[in-house]
Structure formats: structure tokens, C-alpha cells
N, C-alpha and C positions, 0 to 999 in steps of 0.2 A: 295748349290743348292739341293743336295740329301736330307739333313736333313729337309730343308724347305718343299720340296714336300711331303715327307713321313709324316711329322708331320701335314701338312695341311690336308692331306687325313684322317689321324687318328682323328684329331679334328673335322672335318666335320662329320665323321661317328658317333662319340660319341655324338656330339651335336644333330644330327638328332634323335638318339636313345633317348636322354634325353628329347627332345620335345615330342616324342611319349609316353614316360614314364609319363611326366607331364600331358598328355591328358588322362591317366588312363590305358594304356596298361601294361601288365606284362613285366618284363625285357627281357624274351625270345622273346616275340612277337615284342617288340620295337626294339631289336637288329636285329632280322630277317628282319623286314621291312626296317631298316636302311641299312643293308648289301645288300638287294635286290635292293634298289633304288640307292645306291651309287656305286654299283659294276661296272656298265658301265662307269660312269665318271672317276672313279679311274683308270680303265684299259686304257681308252682313253688318259688320261693325262700321264700315265706312258709310254705307247707305243709311243706317240708323242715325249716325252723327249728322249727315247731310240733311236728312228729313227733320231732325231736331233743330238744326240751324235755320232751316226754312220756316219752321213754326215760330221760333223765337225771334227771328230776324225780320219780322214784318215791318217794324218801325225803322230799322237801320238797314236799309237795303245794301249799302256799300259794304258794311261789315259782314253781312250774310254772304254776299257774293265772294268776298275774300276767303271766308271759311270754306265755302263750297269749292271754289277754284283750288284752294290749297289742298283740300282732301282729295279731289280728283287727281291732281298732279302727284300727290304723295302716294296714292293707291297705285297709280300706274308705275311709279318708280319702284314701289315695293314689289309689285308682281313681275316686273320685267328687268329692271336694272340690277336689283340686288342679287337675283339668281345668276345673272351674267357675271357680275363681279365675284361672286362666290366661286364660279367655275374658273375664272381667270386666276384668282388667288390660289386655288388648289393646283392649277397647272404650274404656276410659278413655284409653289412649294415643292412640287414633284421634281422640278429641275434642280432645286437646291439640296435635296436629300443626298448625303454622301454615300458612296458605295461601302458595303461592309468590308472590313479589313481581313476577315478570315476567308478561307477557301470554301467554307461550307455554304451550300446553296440556301437561299431563303426558304423557310417552311412556314406555311400559315399556322396561326394559333389554332389549337384544337381544344375541345372541352376536356376537362380533367376526367380520368377514368372513374367509373362508378366503383364503390367499395367492393361489390361482389366480383368485379373484374380483377381487382388487385389480389384478393385472397379467395381462390376457387375452392 
């Protein structure tokens, strides 16, 4: 349960950042937007699970404390460590990208022309 919840939160955070990255944002901006938009849902999910573990773990205090401790540590790792590794990974990937072989400068992708622009 703990591993599934923490990994789901991390995957959603990285996937949201990757979508922003594919839209043309820098790694820093994409991860900042992903962290800002996923912060509340991650905290809400973790808090609900912690409160549920408190309610169900009244008879088994040691197991409830393990669940709560694991969720707290996992949430902190999800919110702080995963974005840091994402930025480090993108920095390493930028160093590995080979230079283009042709002399033509890089041009950003643009949207395709509208049909009325093609045939006036």
C-alpha cells in the first residue's frame, strides 16, 4: 500500500512535468508547475491514508506507526527528492544530446499553417 501510493504520486508528478516539457517549457518551469499543481492532491491523498491508518490501527499501534511514518517519509521524498532527481536527469540528458550535423541553425517547431493561409 505504501509503495503503491508513493510511486503513484511520483509517477503523476513526473508525467505532468514531462507533458509540460513536451509543450516546450524548460525543465525547471515544467517541474515547478507540476509540483505546484500536484502538491495539494498529494497531500490530500497522504493525509486521508494517514487518518485512515489512525482510525484502523487503534489495536495495532506498532503497525499504524509504521504506516504513518512510511507515508510521511514517502510524501517528503515525493515532494522534494523526485523533482530534484528529475532536474538532475534532464541536465544530464542535455549534456548527452549530440550536436546537429548540418549547418542549419535549430528552429523551434511551429504550429502548421491554417488552410486559409495556404490558399488565399
